[in-house]
BADO-414102 format. One record per residue: residue in three letters; y, z, x of N, C-alpha, C, O in turn. Coordinates in steps of 0.1 Angstrom, whole numbers, plus 5000, padded with zeros to 4 digits. Example, Ala and Ser with C-alpha at 12.3 -4.5 7.8 and 13.67 -1.06 7.14 Angstrom:
BEGIN
ALA494350785132495550785123496750785132496750855142SER497850715128498950715137500050795129501150805134
END
This chain:
BEGIN
MET502960938685502061038692502861158697504061138700ARG502261278698503061398703503561378717504561438721GLY502761308726503161298739504461218741505161228751ARG504761138731505961058732507061108722507961038719ALA506961238718507861298708509261298714510261278706PHE509461318727510861328732511461188734512661178738ASP510661078733511160948734511960908721512660808721GLU511760978710512360948697513561038695513661148701PRO514560988687515661078683515161208677514261208669MET515861318680515461448676516061478662517261458660SER515161518653515661558640516261698640516261768651THR516861738629517561868629516561978630516762078637ASN515361968624514262068626513862088640513662198645ARG513761968647513261978661514362038670514062118679LYS515662008667516762068674516762218672516962298682ILE516662258660516562408657515362468664515562578670GLY514262398663513062458669513262468684512862568690LEU513862368691514162368705515062488709514862558719ILE516062508700516962618703516262758702516462838711VAL515462768692514662898690513762908702513563028707TYR513062798705512162808717512862858729512362938737ILE514062798732514762828744515162978744515163048754PHE515563028732515963168731514763258734514863358741LEU513563228728512363308730511963298744511463398750ALA511963178750511563158764512463238773512063288783ALA513763248770514763318778514363468778514463538789ILE513963518767513563658766512363688775512263778782SER511363588773510163608781510463598796509863668804ILE511263508800511663488814512363618819511963668830TRP513263668812513863798816512863908817512963978827ALA512063928807511064038807510064028819509864118826THR509563908821508563878832509263898845508663958854SER510463848847511163848860511463998863511264038875GLU511964068854512364208857511064298860511164378869SER509964268853508764338856508264308870507864398878LEU508264178874507864138887508764188898508264228909ILE510064198896510964248906510764398908510764438920LEU510564468898510264618899508964638906508764728914THR507964558902506564588907506464548922505864628929PHE506964438926506764388939507964398948507864358960ASP509064448943510264468951510664338957510964338969ILE510764228950511064098955512564068952513064128943PRO513163978959514563938955514663888941513763838935ILE515863908935516063878921515863728919515163688909LEU516363648928516163498926514663458926514263378917VAL513863518935512463488935511763538923510963468917GLY512163658918511563708906511863618894510963598886TYR513063568893513363478881512863338882512563278872LEU512563298895511963168896510463178892509963088885VAL509763288896508463308892508363338877507463288870GLY509263408871509363438857509563308849508963298838SER510463228854510663098847509363008847509062948837ALA508663008859507462938859506462988849505762908843ALA506363128848505363188839505663148825504763148816ALA506963128822507263098808507262938805506862898794LEU507562858815507562718813506262648815506062548808ILE505462698824504162628826503262628813502662528811PRO503262738806502462728793502962618784502262548777ALA504362598783504862488775504462358780504162268772MET504462338793503962208799502462188796502062078793MET501662298796500262288793500062258778499062188775LEU500962308770500862268755501062118754500362058745GLY501962058761502161918761500961848766500461748760LEU500361898777499061838782497961848772497161748770ILE497861968765496761988755496961888744496061828738SER498261878739498561788728498161638731497461578723ASP498561588743498161458747496661438748496061338745SER495961548754494561538756493761528743492761458742ILE494261608733493661598720493761468714492861408708ASN495061408714495261288708494561168715494161068709ASN494461178728493761078736492261108739491561028746ARG491861218734490461258735489961268750488961208754LYS490761338758490461348772489961498774490761588773LEU488761518778488161648779488661728791489061838790ILE488661658803488961728815490461778815490661898817PRO491361698812492761748811492861858800493661948802LEU492161838789492161948779491762078784492362178782LEU490562078791490062208796491062268807491262388807LEU491562178815492462218826493762278819494162388823GLY494262218809495462268802495162398795496062488796ILE493962418789493662548783493562658793494062768790VAL492862628804492662738814494062778820494362898821VAL494862678824496162718830497062788820497762878824PHE496962738808497762798797497362948795498263038795LEU496062978795495663118793495963208804496363318803VAL495863148817496163228829497663268829497963378831THR498463168827499963188828500363278816501263358817TRP499763258804500163338793499763478795500463578791GLY498563498802498163638805499163708814499463828812VAL499663638824500663688832501963728824502463838826SER502363638816503563658808503363778798504263858797LEU502263778791502063888781501964018788502464118783THR501264028800501164158807502464208812502864318810THR503264118818504564158824505564188813506364278814ASN505564108802506464138791506164268785507164348782SER504964298782504564428775504964548785505364648780HIS504764528798505164628808506564658807507064768807ASN507464548807508864568807509364628794510264718794PHE508864578783509264638770508864788769509664868764TYR507664818774507164958773508065048782508465158779LEU508364988794509265068803510565098798511165208799LYS511164998791512465018785512465128774513465198772GLY511365138767511265228756510865368761511265468755ALA509965378771509465508776510165568787510065688790LEU511065488794511565538807512365668805512265758813LYS513265678796514165788794513365918793513766018799SER512365918784511666038782510866088795510766208798VAL510365988802509666018815510666068825510366158833GLN511866008825512866058835513266198832513466278841VAL513366238819513766368815512666468820512966578826GLU511366428819510366518824510466528839510266638845ASP510766418846510866428861512066518865511966588874ILE513166498858514366578861514066728859514466808867LYS513366768848513066908846512166958857512367068862ALA511166878861510166918871510966938884510667028892ALA511766838888512566848900513466968901513567038911TYR514166988890515167098889514367238891514867318898THR513267248884512467378885511967398899512067498905ALA511467288905510867298918511867328929511667408937LEU513067258928514067288938514767428936515067488946SER514867468924515467598921514567708926515167808931ASN513267698925512367798929511767778943510767838947LEU512367688951511767648963511567758973510567778979GLU512667838975512567948985511568058981510668098989PRO511668118968510668218965509268168964508368238968ASN509068038959507767988959507267958973506067978976ALA508167918982507667898996507268029002506268029010ASN508068129000507668269005506268309000505468359007ALA506068288987504768328981503668238987502568288989ILE503968108989502868028994502568069009501368069012VAL503568099017503268149030502468269030501468289038GLY502868369021502068489020500668469016499668529021SER500468379006499168349001498268279012497068309014THR498868179019498168109030497768199041496568199045ILE498668289045498268389056497268489051496368529058GLY497368519038496368609032494968549031493968619034ASN494968419028493668349028493068349042491868359044CYS493968319052493468319066492968449070491868459077LYS493668559067493268689070491868729064491068789070ALA491768689051490468709044489268639051488168689052SER489568519056488568439062488068509075486868509078ILE489068549083488768619096488068749093487068789100GLN488468819082487868949079486368929076485469009079SER486068819069484668789066483868769079482668799079LYS484468709089483768689102483568819109482468839115ILE484468919107484269049113483069119106482269179113VAL482969109093481869159085480569099090479569169091ASN480568969092479368899097478868959110477668979112PHE479868979119479469039132478869179130477869219136GLN479569259122479069399120477669399114476769479118ASN477369309104476069309098474969269108473869309107GLU475369179117474369139127474069249137472969259142VAL475069329141474869439150473869539144472969599151ILE473869559131472969659125471769599118471069659110ASN471669469120470469399114469169459119468869459131LYS468369509110467169579114466169479121465369529129SER466169359117465169259123465669219137464869159144ASN466969239140467469199153468569289157469769239158PRO468269419159469369519161470069499174469469449184GLY471369549175472069549187472769419190473069339181MET473069399203473869279207472969169213472769169225GLY472369089204471668969209472568849210473768859208PRO471968739213472768609214473568579201474668529202HIS472968609190473568569177474768659175475868619171ALA474668799177475768889176476868849185478068859182ASP476468819197477568779207478268659203479468649205SER477568559197478268439193479268469181480268409180LEU478868559172479668599161480968669166481968659160LYS480768749177481968819183482868719188484168729187ARG482368619195483268509200483968439189485168399191VAL483368419178483968349166485168439162486268379159VAL485068569161486168659158487268649168488468639164GLU486868649181487868639191488668509191489868499194GLU487968399188488568269188489568259176490468189176SER489268339165490168339154491368419156492368399149MET491368499167492568569171492768539186492368619194PRO493468429189493568379203494068479212495068549210GLY493268489224493668589234493068729233493168809242SER492368749222491768879220490468889226489668789228GLN490069009231488769039236488369179232489069279234PHE487169189226486669309222485369349230484369289228SER485569449239484469479248483369559240483669629230ILE482169529244480969589238480169679248479869629259SER479969799244479169889253477769889248477369939238HIS476869809256475469799252474769929252473769949245ARG475270029261474670159261474770229248473770299244ASP475870219241476070279228475070219217474870289207LEU474670099220473770039210472270059213471470019205ALA471970129223470570149227469970269220468770289221TYR470770339212470170459206469770429191469170319188SER469970519183469470509169470170419160471270359164GLU469670389149470270299139471570359135472570279133ASN471670489133472970549130474070519140475270499137ASN473670529153474570499163475170359162476270329164ARG474170269159474670129158475570099146476470029147ILE475270179135476070169123477470219127478470159123ASN477570339133478870399137479570309146480770289145TYR478870249155479470159165479970029159481069989162ALA479169979150479669859143480969889134481869799134ASN480969999128482170039120483370059130484470019126SER483070119141484170149151484770019156485969999156VAL483869929160484369799166485069719154486069649156GLY484469719142484969649131486369699128487269629124LYS486569829129487869889127488969839137490069809133ILE488469839150489369789160489769639157490969599158MET488769559154489069419150489969409138490869319139THR489769489128490569479116491969519119492969459114THR492169629127493469669131494269559138495469529135GLU493569489147494169379155494469269145495569209146LEU493569239136493869139126495069169117495869079115ASN495169289112496369329104497669319111498669269106ASP497669359124498869349132499269209134500469169133ARG498269119137498568979139499068909127499968829127ALA498468949115498868889103500268919099501068839095ASP500669049102502069089099502969019108504068969103LYS502668999120503568929130503668779126504668719127TYR502468729122502468589118503368559106504068459106GLN503268649096504068629084505568639087506368569081SER505868739095507268759098507868649107509068629107SER506968579114507468469123507668339115508368249120ILE507068329103507268199095508268229084508068299075VAL509468169086510568189077510868059070511467969076PRO510368039058510567909051511967869049512267749048SER512867959049514267929046514867839057515867769054ILE514267839069514867759080514567609077515167519083CYS513567589068513167449064513967399052513967279049ILE514667479045515367439033516767399036517567479041THR517067269033518467219036519267239024519367149015TYR519967349023520767389011521867289009522367268998ASP522467239020523567149019523267019012524066949006LYS521966979012521466869004520866898991521066828981ILE520267018990519567058978520467098967520267068955ASN521567178971522467228961523167118953523267128941PRO523667018960524266908952523266838943523666788932LEU522066818948521066758939520766848927520666788916LEU520766978929520567068917521667048907521467058895SER522867038913524067018904523966888896524166888884ASP523566778902523366648896522266658885522366608874LEU521166718889519966738880520366818867519966788856ASN521166918870521567008858522466928849522366938837ARG523366848854524266768846523466658838523766628827MET522366608845521566508838520766568826520566508816LEU520366698829519666768818520566798806520166798795THR521866818809522766848799523066718790523066728778ASP523266608796523366478789523066368798523866318805ILE521866318796521366208805521966078802521965988810ARG522566068790523265938786524465908794524865798794GLN524966008802526165978810525765908823526665858829PHE524565898826524065838838523365708836522465698827ASP523565608845522865488844521465508851521265608858ASN520665408849519265418855519265428870518465508875ASN520165358877520165358891520565498896519965548906SER521465558890521965698894520765798892520565878901ILE520165788881518965878878517865858888517265948893ARG517565728891516565698900516865748914515965808920ASN518065728919518465778932518365928933517965978943THR518865998923518866138923517466198923517066288931LEU516566138915515166178915514466158928513766238933SER514666038933514065998946514466098957513666138965SER515766128958516366218968515766358966515466428975SER515666398953515166538950513766548954513366648961TYR512966458951511466458955511366448970510466518976THR512166368976512066358991512466488998511766529007GLU513566548994513966679000512866788998512666869006TYR512366788986511266888983510166878992509666968998HIS509666748994508466729002508866739017507966779025LYS510066709021510466739035510366889038509966929049THR510766969028510767119030509267159032508967239041LEU508367109023506967149024506367099037505567169043ASP506666979041506166929054506667009066505867039075CYS507867059065508367149075507667279076507267329087ILE507367339064506567459064505167439069504667519076ASN504567329065503267299070503267289085502267329092ASN504267229091504367219105504567359112504067369123LEU505167449105505267589111503867649112503567719122PHE502967619103501567669104500767599115499867649121LYS501167469118500467399128500667439142499867419151THR501867499145502167549158501267669161500767739152ALA501067689174500067799178500567929174501767969176GLY499768009167500168139161499168239165498168209172PRO499368369161498468479164497068469157496168539161LEU496968389147495768369139495368219140496268129139ASN494068199140493668059140492668039129491468079130CYS493167969118492267949107492167789105493067729100THR491067739110490867589109490767539095490867419093ASN490467629086490267589072491567609063491467599051ASN492667629070493967639062494167509054494067399059GLU494567529042494867409033496267369035497167459037THR496567239034497967199035498667229022498067209011ILE499867279023500667309011501167179005501867099011SER500767148993501067028986502267038976502966948974GLY502467158971503567178962503267138947502167108944ASP504367148939504267128925504666978921504366938909LEU505266908930505766768926504866668933504466688944ASP504666558926504066438932504966388943506166418943ARG504466298952505266238962506366148956507466138961THR506066088945506965988938507166028924506166058917PRO508366028918508566058904507765968895507665848898LYS507266018884506465938875507365818870506765708868SER508565838867509465738862509665618872509765508868ILE509565648885509665538895508265478896508165358898ASP507265558895505865498895505665398884504965298886LEU506265428873506065338861506665198863506365108856GLU507565188873508165058876507064958881507264838879HIS505965008886504864918891503964898879503564988872ILE503664768876502964738864501564808864501064848853GLY500864818875499564878876499665028872498865078866ASN500765098877500965238875501265258860500865368855THR501965168854502265188840500965188831500865278823TYR500165088833498865088825497965208829497265258820LYS498065258841497265378845497865498838497165578833HIS499165498837499865608830499465608815499165718810VAL499465498809499165488795497665528793497365598784ALA496765488802495365518801495165668803494465728796ASN495765728813495665868816496165958805495566068803ASN497165908798497765988787497165948773497665988763LYS496165858774495565808762496565758752496565798740GLN497365668757498465618749498265478744499165408739PHE497065418747496865278743497065258728497465148723ALA496665358721496865358706498165408701498365418689SER499065448710500365508706501265398700501165278704SER502065438691502965338685503865268695504265148694ARG504365348705505265288715504565178723505165068725PHE503365198728502665098736502264978727502464868731LEU501765008715501364898706502664818702502564698700PHE503764878700504964808696505464718708505864608705SER505264768720505664688732504764568733505264458736LEU503464588731502464478732502764378720502664258722LEU503064428708503264348697504564258699504564138696ILE505664318704506864238707506564128717507064018716ALA505864168728505564068738504663958732504963838736PHE503763988724502863888717503763798708503563678709ILE504663858700505463778691506363688699506563568695VAL506963738709507863648717507163528723507663418721ASP506063558729505363448735504663348725504863228725MET503963408716503263328706504263248697504063138693GLY505363318694506463248686506963128693507163018688ALA507163148707507663028715506662918715507062798714PHE505362958717504362858718504162778705504062658705VAL504162848694503962788681505062698678504862578673ILE506362738680507462658677507462528686507762418681PHE507162548699507162438708506062338704506262218705TYR504862388700503762298698503862228684503662108683PHE504262298674504162248660505562188656505562118646ILE506662218663507962168659508562078669508861968666VAL508662128681509362058692508461928696509061818697LEU507161948697506261838701505861748689505261648691LYS506161788677505661718665506261578664507461568666ASP505461478661505961348658506661348645506361418635GLU507761268644508461258632507861138623508361118612
END
């Protein structure tokens, strides 16, 4: 019987089969372990223990399935099949992740390096442009509030300074902290033309105050104070050398440089965002946070997590790509080859 196969002397075929199985199982253990270590950031020993279990438990279940079939035991058979499928699913998923990562990593790293180099090289001019754009948007928002106030003053259905016009004036004043625009109700008591002229006059005063404050605001925010050139310039040098010949650098060097580059970039943007958060001459509660051109984490580092890899493949519609299918095929062949050899050769009765 197959359950007692190991009690008998091993034939040459079974010895060869066992050697091939151990070889394929070792590949599967390595691939699964590396995938788990990268995904969950666990110690190497723990990763390889779990990887070994994921590769060896299916073999144990094949033995259980073989005995259950020969002895016609349904419950052990069903248990063996379920455990086998679950552990094989873990093995197949992690193996294909690791194989895909090994094949796709360099090209994704090159994309990250190009993006980081461009972002860091243009950091100061882009930051200045972003500051100007942000203040310009703030200025436009306040200008629209001034127009709303003017329109309410000359509103034919509710002319002059009623409660609504007064509230709109306060909105303008709150947008420019410390400002006060006095209103002469006597000037509003006359004709419609007087109210139009007065609305234009007050609007002009408000706009002049707005322009002065916007100019002072922009001159007070200097993005260059947030840029750590002593850290960014060496990173730019490393990135440039990597773009010249990435083969000179190992994966850890590339990973560390990309991580540092992305970190410094976002530190700079966070610093600029904090400049806007301090009390300034303009108050725009709808200011958007500057997010920049780079994600928080390089895509090549994101790919180390198995879930992010499959998300990357799905977002780029690469499930049918030769690289992904090749990775899946290799993972399938390694596992299925090991299982077939173990079941039909190693466990086979002589």
